[in-house]
C-alpha positions as CSV (number, residue, x, y, z in Angstrom):
1,M,57.0,22.1,-40.5
2,I,53.7,20.6,-42.3
3,L,54.1,18.7,-45.2
4,E,51.1,17.0,-46.0
5,I,47.6,16.3,-44.5
6,R,44.8,13.9,-45.6
7,L,41.1,13.7,-44.3
8,S,38.3,12.0,-44.8
9,N,34.8,11.0,-43.4
10,F,35.1,13.5,-41.1
11,F,31.7,16.2,-41.1
12,S,31.0,16.8,-44.8
13,I,34.1,15.4,-45.9
14,K,33.7,12.1,-47.8
15,E,36.0,10.5,-49.3
16,E,39.9,11.7,-49.3
17,V,41.2,15.2,-49.5
18,I,44.7,16.4,-49.9
19,L,45.8,19.5,-48.3
20,D,49.6,19.2,-49.7
21,L,51.8,22.0,-48.6
22,R,55.1,21.2,-51.0
23,A,55.4,23.4,-53.5
24,G,54.6,22.4,-57.4
25,N,56.9,22.8,-60.2
26,I,56.2,26.4,-61.3
27,Q,58.8,27.6,-63.6
28,T,57.4,31.0,-64.9
29,K,58.4,34.1,-64.4
30,Q,55.9,35.3,-61.7
31,A,56.1,32.2,-60.1
32,K,59.8,32.6,-59.7
33,E,59.4,36.5,-58.5
34,L,57.4,34.8,-55.3
35,K,60.4,32.5,-54.4
36,D,60.3,33.9,-50.7
37,H,56.9,32.1,-50.5
38,F,58.1,28.8,-49.9
39,F,61.5,27.4,-48.1
40,T,63.5,24.3,-48.7
41,H,63.5,21.1,-46.9
42,E,66.2,18.6,-48.4
43,K,64.6,17.7,-51.9
44,D,61.4,19.5,-51.3
45,N,60.3,23.1,-51.6
46,I,57.5,23.9,-48.5
47,L,55.0,26.2,-49.2
48,K,54.5,29.1,-46.0
49,S,51.0,29.9,-46.5
50,V,47.8,28.1,-47.9
51,A,44.4,30.0,-48.8
52,I,41.4,27.8,-48.7
53,Y,38.3,29.8,-50.9
54,G,34.7,28.3,-51.1
55,A,31.2,29.0,-50.5
56,N,29.2,29.7,-47.6
57,A,28.3,25.7,-46.3
58,S,30.9,24.2,-48.9
59,G,33.2,22.9,-46.5
60,K,36.0,24.7,-46.0
61,S,35.1,25.4,-42.5
62,N,34.7,21.7,-41.7
63,V,38.5,20.9,-43.2
64,I,39.7,23.2,-40.2
65,K,37.6,21.8,-38.0
66,A,38.5,18.0,-38.7
67,I,42.2,18.8,-38.5
68,R,41.8,20.6,-35.1
69,F,39.6,17.9,-34.0
70,C,42.4,15.1,-34.7
71,C,45.2,17.2,-32.8
72,R,43.0,17.6,-29.9
73,M,42.7,13.6,-30.1
74,I,46.6,13.9,-29.4
75,F,45.9,16.1,-26.5
76,Q,43.3,14.7,-24.7
77,S,42.4,11.1,-26.0
78,H,44.8,9.7,-22.9
79,L,41.7,11.6,-20.7
80,N,38.9,9.7,-21.9
81,N,37.0,6.7,-20.4
82,E,34.9,3.9,-21.5
83,N,31.9,5.8,-22.1
84,S,33.4,8.7,-24.0
85,I,32.2,9.3,-27.6
86,F,34.5,11.4,-29.9
87,N,33.5,14.7,-30.4
88,F,33.0,14.5,-34.4
89,L,30.5,13.2,-37.0
90,P,31.3,11.2,-39.8
91,F,29.8,11.9,-43.1
92,K,26.1,11.4,-42.8
93,F,25.3,9.8,-46.3
94,D,25.8,6.6,-48.0
95,G,26.3,4.3,-45.4
96,F,29.5,6.5,-43.9
97,E,28.0,7.0,-41.1
98,S,29.5,3.8,-39.7
99,A,32.6,3.7,-41.8
100,P,35.5,4.7,-40.0
101,S,37.6,8.5,-40.3
102,L,41.1,8.3,-41.2
103,F,43.4,11.4,-40.6
104,F,47.3,11.3,-42.0
105,I,49.8,13.9,-41.4
106,R,53.0,14.5,-42.7
107,F,55.0,17.1,-40.7
108,V,59.2,17.4,-39.7
109,S,60.4,17.8,-35.9
110,N,63.7,18.0,-35.2
111,N,64.8,17.9,-38.8
112,V,62.8,14.6,-38.7
113,E,60.2,13.6,-41.4
114,F,57.4,11.6,-39.5
115,E,54.5,10.0,-41.2
116,Y,51.4,9.7,-38.5
117,S,48.1,8.5,-39.1
118,Y,44.9,6.8,-37.0
119,S,41.5,6.0,-38.2
120,L,38.7,5.7,-35.7
121,T,34.9,5.9,-35.3
122,R,32.8,7.7,-32.5
123,K,33.5,5.3,-30.1
124,E,36.8,3.8,-30.7
125,I,40.4,3.7,-32.4
126,I,40.8,1.2,-34.8
127,T,44.2,2.0,-36.2
128,E,47.1,4.1,-35.6
129,E,50.2,4.2,-37.7
130,L,53.6,6.0,-37.2
131,Y,56.8,6.1,-39.5
132,H,59.8,8.1,-39.4
133,Y,62.8,8.6,-42.2
134,P,65.5,9.0,-39.5
135,H,68.0,8.5,-42.6
136,G,66.1,9.0,-45.9
137,R,64.7,6.0,-45.7
138,R,60.7,5.0,-44.4
139,A,61.1,3.1,-41.5
140,K,58.4,2.0,-39.3
141,I,57.8,3.0,-35.3
142,F,54.5,1.1,-34.3
143,V,51.7,0.3,-36.3
144,R,48.7,-0.8,-34.2
145,D,45.1,-2.5,-35.5
146,E,42.7,-3.5,-33.1
147,R,40.7,-5.0,-35.6
148,I,42.9,-8.2,-34.9
149,S,41.9,-10.2,-32.4
150,G,44.1,-11.3,-29.1
151,E,46.2,-9.8,-26.8
152,K,47.9,-6.3,-26.8
153,K,51.4,-8.1,-28.4
154,D,49.0,-9.4,-31.3
155,K,47.7,-5.9,-32.6
156,Y,51.0,-3.8,-32.2
157,S,54.1,-4.3,-34.0
158,F,57.0,-2.5,-32.6
159,S,60.3,-1.5,-34.2
160,N,63.1,-0.8,-30.9
161,T,62.3,3.2,-31.1
162,I,59.8,3.3,-28.3
163,K,61.3,2.2,-24.5
164,R,59.3,-0.8,-23.4
165,P,56.4,-0.4,-25.7
166,L,54.3,-3.0,-24.7
167,D,53.8,-1.3,-21.1
168,V,52.3,1.6,-23.1
169,A,50.1,-0.4,-25.4
170,E,48.7,-2.7,-21.6
171,N,48.0,0.8,-20.9
172,T,46.1,2.0,-23.8
173,S,42.6,1.3,-24.4
174,T,40.5,1.8,-27.6
175,K,39.7,5.1,-26.8
176,T,42.9,6.5,-26.6
177,L,45.5,7.0,-29.1
178,F,48.8,5.0,-28.6
179,I,51.2,8.4,-29.0
180,S,49.0,10.1,-26.2
181,R,49.6,7.5,-23.6
182,A,52.9,7.3,-24.6
183,S,53.8,10.8,-24.0
184,Q,51.9,10.6,-20.7
185,M,54.1,7.6,-19.6
186,D,57.4,9.5,-20.5
187,R,58.2,7.7,-23.4
188,G,60.7,9.5,-25.7
189,I,59.3,9.5,-29.1
190,G,55.5,10.1,-27.6
191,K,56.7,13.1,-25.7
192,E,58.2,14.5,-28.8
193,L,55.3,14.2,-31.2
194,F,52.9,15.4,-28.6
195,N,55.3,18.5,-27.8
196,Y,55.4,19.0,-31.9
197,F,51.6,19.2,-32.0
198,N,51.5,21.4,-29.0
199,E,54.1,23.5,-29.4
200,Q,54.5,23.8,-32.8
201,F,50.9,22.9,-34.9
202,I,49.1,26.2,-33.3
203,L,45.1,25.8,-33.9
204,G,44.3,29.4,-33.9
205,Y,45.6,32.8,-32.3
206,T,43.9,32.1,-29.0
207,G,42.9,29.0,-26.9
208,F,43.8,25.4,-27.1
209,N,47.6,25.5,-27.8
210,S,48.1,29.4,-28.1
211,H,49.8,31.2,-25.8
212,S,48.3,34.1,-23.5
213,L,48.1,37.5,-24.4
214,E,50.9,38.3,-21.5
215,H,52.8,35.6,-22.7
216,N,53.3,37.1,-26.2
217,L,53.7,40.6,-24.8
218,I,56.5,40.6,-22.6
219,K,58.3,38.3,-25.4
220,N,57.4,41.0,-28.3
221,K,56.2,44.3,-27.4
222,E,59.1,46.0,-29.8
223,F,58.1,43.4,-32.6
224,L,54.2,44.8,-31.6
225,L,55.0,48.1,-31.9
226,K,56.4,48.0,-35.8
227,A,53.9,45.8,-37.0
228,L,51.5,48.1,-35.3
229,Q,53.2,50.7,-37.3
230,I,53.4,49.1,-40.5
231,A,49.4,48.0,-40.2
232,D,48.7,52.2,-39.9
233,S,47.6,51.8,-36.1
234,D,48.4,55.1,-34.8
235,I,49.5,53.8,-31.9
236,I,53.1,54.5,-30.5
237,D,53.8,53.1,-27.4
238,I,52.5,50.6,-25.1
239,S,53.3,49.9,-21.2
240,Y,51.5,47.4,-18.7
241,T,51.6,46.1,-15.2
242,K,50.5,43.5,-13.0
243,E,48.1,44.5,-10.8
244,K,46.4,42.9,-7.7
245,I,42.8,42.4,-7.7
246,K,40.2,41.4,-4.9
247,L,39.1,38.0,-6.1
248,K,35.6,36.7,-4.0
249,S,35.2,32.8,-4.1
250,F,31.8,31.9,-2.2
251,Q,31.8,28.4,-0.3
252,V,28.0,26.6,0.8
253,S,28.0,24.8,3.6
254,F,26.2,21.7,4.0
255,N,26.3,20.5,7.3
256,S,23.5,22.6,9.0
257,E,19.6,22.9,7.7
258,N,20.1,26.8,6.6
259,A,23.3,26.0,4.5
260,P,24.8,29.1,5.0
261,I,27.1,30.9,2.1
262,S,30.4,31.9,3.2
263,N,32.5,35.0,1.3
264,E,35.7,34.9,1.0
265,E,38.6,37.2,-0.4
266,S,41.6,36.2,-2.1
267,E,43.8,38.7,-4.1
268,G,44.8,38.0,-7.7
269,E,47.1,39.6,-10.5
270,V,45.6,40.8,-14.0
271,L,47.9,42.2,-16.7
272,K,46.7,46.4,-17.1
273,I,48.0,47.5,-20.7
274,V,48.0,51.4,-21.4
275,T,48.4,52.8,-24.8
276,Y,49.8,55.6,-26.4
277,H,48.8,57.6,-30.0
278,K,50.5,59.7,-31.6
279,A,48.0,62.3,-31.5
280,S,49.5,63.4,-28.3
281,P,51.9,60.7,-27.2
282,N,51.7,61.9,-23.1
283,I,48.2,60.6,-22.5
284,A,47.4,57.4,-22.0
285,F,44.5,54.9,-23.0
286,D,43.2,52.3,-21.3
287,F,43.4,49.4,-23.2
288,D,40.2,47.7,-21.5
289,T,37.9,50.3,-21.7
290,E,39.4,52.8,-24.3
291,E,40.6,50.8,-27.3
292,S,38.2,49.8,-29.8
293,E,37.1,46.4,-30.2
294,G,39.0,46.1,-33.7
295,T,42.6,47.7,-32.2
296,K,41.8,44.5,-29.6
297,K,41.5,41.9,-32.0
298,L,44.2,43.3,-33.8
299,F,46.6,43.6,-31.2
300,A,45.9,39.9,-29.7
301,I,46.0,38.7,-33.3
302,L,49.5,40.5,-33.7
303,L,50.9,39.4,-30.8
304,S,49.7,35.8,-31.3
305,I,51.1,35.9,-35.1
306,L,54.7,37.7,-34.1
307,D,55.1,34.8,-31.6
308,I,54.5,32.1,-34.4
309,V,56.5,33.9,-36.9
310,K,59.3,34.5,-34.7
311,K,59.9,30.8,-33.8
312,N,58.8,29.3,-37.4
313,K,55.4,27.5,-36.1
314,T,52.2,26.7,-38.1
315,L,49.1,28.3,-37.4
316,L,45.6,27.1,-38.5
317,I,43.0,30.1,-39.0
318,D,39.2,29.6,-40.4
319,E,37.9,32.7,-41.8
320,I,41.3,35.0,-41.1
321,E,38.6,38.1,-42.8
322,T,36.8,38.0,-39.4
323,S,36.7,41.9,-38.0
324,L,39.7,42.6,-40.1
325,H,40.5,45.3,-43.2
326,S,40.9,43.1,-46.3
327,N,44.6,44.8,-46.2
328,I,45.4,43.6,-43.1
329,V,44.6,40.1,-43.8
330,E,47.0,40.6,-46.7
331,F,49.5,42.1,-44.2
332,I,49.0,38.8,-42.0
333,V,49.8,36.7,-44.9
334,N,52.7,38.7,-46.3
335,L,54.1,38.3,-42.5
336,F,54.2,34.6,-42.8
337,N,55.6,35.1,-46.5
338,A,58.2,37.0,-44.9
339,S,59.6,34.7,-42.4
340,E,62.4,31.8,-42.5
341,K,59.9,28.2,-42.1
342,A,56.5,29.9,-40.9
343,Q,53.3,28.4,-42.5
344,L,49.8,29.7,-42.5
345,I,46.7,27.6,-43.1
346,F,43.5,29.5,-43.7
347,T,40.3,29.9,-45.2
348,T,39.0,32.9,-46.6
349,H,36.7,34.7,-49.0
350,N,38.9,37.5,-49.4
351,T,39.7,37.4,-53.1
352,N,41.8,40.3,-53.0
353,L,44.4,37.8,-52.7
354,L,44.0,36.2,-55.5
355,N,46.6,37.9,-57.3
356,L,49.3,35.5,-59.2
357,R,51.7,38.6,-58.8
358,K,51.0,38.4,-54.8
359,I,50.5,34.4,-54.6
360,R,51.7,31.4,-56.2
361,R,48.6,29.1,-58.0
362,D,50.0,26.0,-55.5
363,Q,48.8,27.9,-52.6
364,V,45.4,28.3,-53.8
365,F,43.3,26.0,-52.7
366,F,39.1,25.4,-53.3
367,V,36.4,23.5,-51.5
368,N,33.4,22.8,-53.5
369,K,30.1,20.9,-52.5
370,L,29.4,18.1,-54.6
371,E,25.9,16.7,-55.6
372,D,25.9,14.1,-52.9
373,G,26.9,16.2,-50.2
374,S,30.5,16.0,-49.7
375,S,32.9,18.4,-50.2
376,D,36.1,18.3,-52.4
377,L,39.2,20.1,-51.9
378,Y,41.9,20.9,-54.6
379,S,44.0,23.5,-55.9
380,L,44.5,26.2,-58.7
381,F,47.6,24.3,-59.0
382,D,45.8,21.4,-61.0
383,Y,43.9,23.7,-63.8
384,K,46.9,23.0,-66.1
385,D,45.6,25.1,-68.7
386,F,44.7,28.3,-66.4
387,R,47.9,30.5,-67.5
388,E,49.6,33.5,-65.0
389,N,48.6,35.9,-67.3
390,M,45.2,35.2,-66.5
391,D,43.0,36.8,-63.9
392,A,42.8,34.5,-61.1
393,E,39.9,36.6,-58.9
394,K,37.6,37.2,-62.4
395,G,37.9,33.4,-63.0
396,Y,37.0,32.7,-59.7
397,L,34.2,34.8,-59.4
398,Q,32.6,33.9,-62.4
399,G,32.8,30.1,-61.3
400,R,35.6,29.0,-63.3
401,F,36.8,26.9,-60.2
402,D,33.6,26.0,-59.2
403,A,33.8,26.8,-55.4
404,I,30.9,29.5,-55.2
405,P,27.2,30.3,-54.7
406,F,25.5,30.1,-57.7
407,I,22.5,32.8,-56.9
408,D,19.6,33.5,-59.0
409,E,19.0,37.1,-58.5
410,T,16.2,37.6,-61.7
411,Q,13.7,39.8,-60.5
412,S,11.3,37.3,-60.7
413,S,13.0,35.1,-58.1
414,L,13.7,38.2,-55.8
415,K,9.9,39.0,-55.6
416,T,8.9,35.4,-55.2
417,I,10.8,36.0,-52.1
418,L,9.2,39.2,-51.0
419,D,6.1,38.4,-51.8
420,G,5.9,35.0,-50.1
421,E,4.8,33.0,-53.4
């Protein structure tokens, strides 16, 4: 589970922003009715979902992009070579382009709380720290500071948690995170953290560390059918088989002047999905060619979500409403809120969710573009004067919380555009 994420100097994020998934102390009647929207870890209540709102170009997608980049560094930094440039941009103004960027995450793995952080420029890792709370007290696992001159033993400080840690440090360049190298070198804590980020913190419906459609369908077919029916789909049954297909590979020979091409065939397998509909339950529909693009997307999304929710993982999604009806978005959010300990972090423009009978104030975050071009992140919970009997959607659209575009829609302004003046 994720407790807190902090970011600074990534993309449009300049000063530190904090995404806190620990629930606030809200004792109102409405908030108490939403008790299923959080779960308890030790003394803290942890939110199951948080929504991030903001105008276009406010930087809300940069929050998601920065988190994804930082997690991918854990997966991939051991593959970097000395010429590698890290795939992010710092804030471009006020001298921040040459300043370090910082990622901090507080999370729970195997019922133990961890704090992991690192700072970096586009060319090198500067600092890296890992702490845990094995008995309720904060304890160091390792601290790294590449600004200290000398040998590796001068730059690193270790507890006795990691086996032969200096061996790992000696094989860790400034292009590589220690935790990434420790996992590669089969060190226990390194593998545990790598596996946590790889298996528990899912960066999107598909791609990087998400499961394949085939895996999710085999594991979750019956749950998918129930979810489709609840989501008002007319699909009542699904079948699937693996079919062998011919694959052609082309090989070019450079041993002769004419460089002849050889065309070789091999066999591969594809998943063939067939659906059956309520109107004619005996007639099969080919999923790839006869179902709509919307149905295909909903199918893949629900399969991914069902795997995540059942296994109490965390999902990160940018613009959750893309190609989905607002009622389906609400259904997805409700799935997480009905789960045991699954979590959903998402950006959205869907103001239908801003109903304080359906969402707690501490589950709503806003991103606002400041005058210097930087992005600020804050919660509706920070507005102590906003009472829960007020209309949050109306207040947001009226600009009470900023984080919306202010558009000049006067006739004179519109005519200026149309007339080209």
